[in-house]
C-alpha positions in Angstrom: 115.8 117.5 79.1 112.2 116.6 79.9 110.9 113.3 78.4 107.9 111.1 78.7 107.9 107.4 79.7 104.7 105.5 79.1 104.1 102.9 81.7 101.5 100.2 82.5 100.2 98.4 85.5 98.3 95.1 85.3 95.7 94.2 88.0 94.2 90.7 87.7 91.6 88.5 89.2 92.5 85.0 90.2 91.4 82.7 87.3 91.7 79.4 89.1 95.0 78.1 87.7 98.6 79.2 87.2 98.6 78.6 83.4 95.7 80.9 82.6 97.0 83.6 85.0 100.2 83.6 83.0 98.4 83.7 79.7 96.2 86.5 81.0 99.3 88.5 82.0 101.0 87.9 78.7 97.9 89.2 76.9 97.7 92.3 79.2 101.4 93.1 78.5 100.7 92.9 74.7 97.7 95.2 75.1 99.7 97.7 77.2 102.6 97.6 74.6 100.1 98.2 71.8 99.0 101.4 73.6 102.6 102.6 73.8 103.7 101.3 77.2 107.5 101.0 77.5 107.5 99.4 80.9 104.9 97.2 82.6 104.6 95.9 86.1 102.5 92.9 87.2 100.9 92.3 90.6 102.5 90.6 93.6 102.8 86.8 93.2 101.1 87.4 89.8 100.6 83.8 88.6 98.9 82.5 91.7 96.2 83.2 94.2 97.2 85.2 97.2 97.8 81.9 99.1 99.1 83.7 102.3 95.4 83.8 103.4 96.1 80.3 104.7 99.1 78.3 105.9 99.4 75.2 103.6 102.6 73.7 102.4 101.0 72.6 99.2 101.5 76.1 97.9 105.3 75.7 98.1 104.7 74.0 94.7 104.2 77.5 93.2 107.9 78.3 93.6 110.2 78.7 90.6 113.9 79.5 90.2 114.8 83.0 89.1 116.1 83.6 86.5 116.4 80.0 85.4 112.7 79.1 85.9 110.1 78.8 83.1 108.2 82.0 83.9 111.2 84.2 83.9 112.3 82.7 80.6 108.9 83.3 79.1 108.8 86.9 80.3 112.2 87.5 78.8 110.8 86.4 75.4 107.7 88.6 76.0 109.8 91.6 76.9 112.0 91.2 73.8 109.0 90.6 71.5 107.3 93.9 72.6 110.3 95.9 73.4 109.1 96.6 77.0 110.8 96.6 80.4 109.0 94.2 82.7 108.7 93.9 86.5 107.5 90.3 87.2 106.7 89.4 90.8 106.9 85.6 91.5 107.4 83.0 94.3 111.1 82.3 94.2 113.0 79.2 95.2 116.6 80.0 95.8 117.3 76.5 96.9 115.2 73.7 98.3 113.3 75.0 101.3 114.5 78.6 100.9 111.8 80.7 99.4 111.3 84.5 98.8 108.6 86.9 97.6 110.5 88.3 94.6 110.2 90.5 91.6 112.4 89.9 88.6 113.3 92.9 86.4 113.8 92.3 82.7 115.0 94.9 80.2 113.3 95.8 76.9 115.7 93.6 75.0 114.8 90.6 77.1 117.9 90.7 79.3 117.4 89.7 82.9 118.7 92.5 85.1 118.2 91.2 88.6 115.6 90.9 91.4 114.2 92.5 94.5 113.3 90.2 97.4 110.6 91.5 99.8 112.3 92.5 103.0 109.4 93.2 105.4 107.3 90.0 105.9 103.9 90.2 107.8 102.6 87.4 109.9 99.0 88.2 110.8 95.6 86.7 110.1 95.0 86.6 106.4 98.6 87.5 105.6 100.6 84.5 106.9 103.7 85.4 104.9 106.4 84.1 107.2 105.0 80.6 106.6 106.1 81.0 102.9 108.9 83.5 102.6 112.3 84.4 104.2 113.0 88.1 104.5 114.9 89.5 101.6 118.7 89.7 101.6 119.4 91.9 98.7 118.6 95.3 100.1 116.9 97.8 97.8 118.5 97.5 94.4 117.9 100.0 91.5 118.0 98.8 88.0 119.3 100.7 84.9 116.7 99.9 82.2 115.8 101.2 78.7 113.4 103.6 80.3 115.6 104.8 83.2 116.4 103.8 86.7 113.7 101.5 88.2 113.2 100.4 91.8 110.8 97.8 93.3 109.1 97.8 96.7 106.7 94.9 97.4 103.3 95.3 99.2 103.8 95.4 103.0 107.2 97.2 102.5 105.2 100.3 101.7 104.5 100.8 105.4 108.2 101.3 106.1 110.1 104.5 105.0 113.7 103.2 104.9 113.3 101.3 101.6 111.5 104.2 99.8 114.4 106.4 100.9 117.1 104.0 99.9 115.6 103.7 96.4 115.5 107.5 96.1 119.1 107.9 97.3 120.2 105.3 94.7 118.6 107.3 91.9 115.4 105.6 91.2 113.1 107.5 88.8 110.1 105.2 89.0 109.4 102.8 91.9 106.9 100.0 91.3 104.9 98.6 94.3 103.2 95.3 93.3 100.7 94.3 96.1 97.9 92.1 97.3 96.0 94.3 99.7 92.4 94.0 100.9 89.6 96.3 102.1 89.8 97.7 105.6 92.5 99.9 107.2 94.9 99.4 104.2 92.4 100.9 101.7 92.7 104.3 103.4 96.5 103.9 103.6 96.6 102.9 99.9 95.8 106.4 98.8 98.1 108.0 101.4 101.5 106.2 101.6 102.6 105.9 98.0 101.9 109.6 97.2 103.7 110.6 100.3 106.7 108.5 99.4 106.7 110.0 95.9 106.8 113.5 97.3 109.4 112.7 100.0 111.7 111.1 97.5 111.0 113.0 94.3 110.2 110.1 92.0 107.2 108.5 90.3 105.4 105.6 91.9 103.3 103.0 90.2 101.3 100.8 92.6 99.4 97.7 91.7 96.7 95.6 93.5 94.7 92.6 92.5 90.9 92.4 92.5 88.2 90.1 93.7 87.6 87.6 96.5 89.6 84.4 96.3 88.4 81.0 97.5 91.2 80.8 100.1 89.7 83.4 102.3 87.5 86.5 102.7 90.1 89.1 101.7 88.4 91.4 99.2 91.2 92.8 97.0 90.2 96.3 96.0 92.4 97.0 92.9 92.7 100.8 92.5 96.1 100.6 90.9 97.5 104.0 90.0 100.5 106.2 89.2 101.5 109.3 91.1 104.1 111.9 90.1 106.8 113.5 92.4 104.2 116.0 93.6 102.0 113.1 94.8 99.3 113.8 92.2 97.6 111.0 90.2 98.8 110.5 86.6 95.6 109.7 84.9 92.9 107.9 87.0 93.1 105.1 89.5 91.9 101.7 88.2 88.7 100.1 89.1 88.2 98.6 92.5 86.4 95.5 91.1 87.6 94.8 87.5 90.7 93.7 85.8 92.6 96.5 84.0 
């Protein structure tokens, strides 16, 4: 039987501090829910700047435990309050000195369902991620949620086909790809890779990017968050390349 799931993506600009980024995201989730969204995904490392533009151990302070950390607990309350499924990308501390680029998945009743840890970790100028993250060790999980089977693929992973395929074979119906990607070669690939993955694997893809130039580097994050259907066609329009949406 055909059915419609209303979904939301949140692209943000760095505000200057973690607390206001979280408050901004909570407000955006409420706005999406008021428009009928049943599932909402935030951007990669949503509560911080994209600090991988530099290699600085001070940014280890952005880590939190998942699910026992304060942001996961807050988002569980937010999910339950609005009755929405949430995908919440954060900087995870598994144990002291062991950190991952992670997305927590929370059901519409506030229950924590699990996490995806980013498997493919770049280490190039402006994307010094191996300084901050270990490669994921959980494979490509799919989560049974109130809106169906949800998968997560984080940013750089989108360049590699095996995870897209694994999520499809595991029955994912929507795959979210929270990202922090800047102008240049990747902007062309941004409109190519996710629609191709949607077609090849017969699921919907929602892909999110932040906006703006952050004080840590010259990466110009170009937004353009969008959904595509299993034919690779846009659902609605892509978001702005400069503004929060």
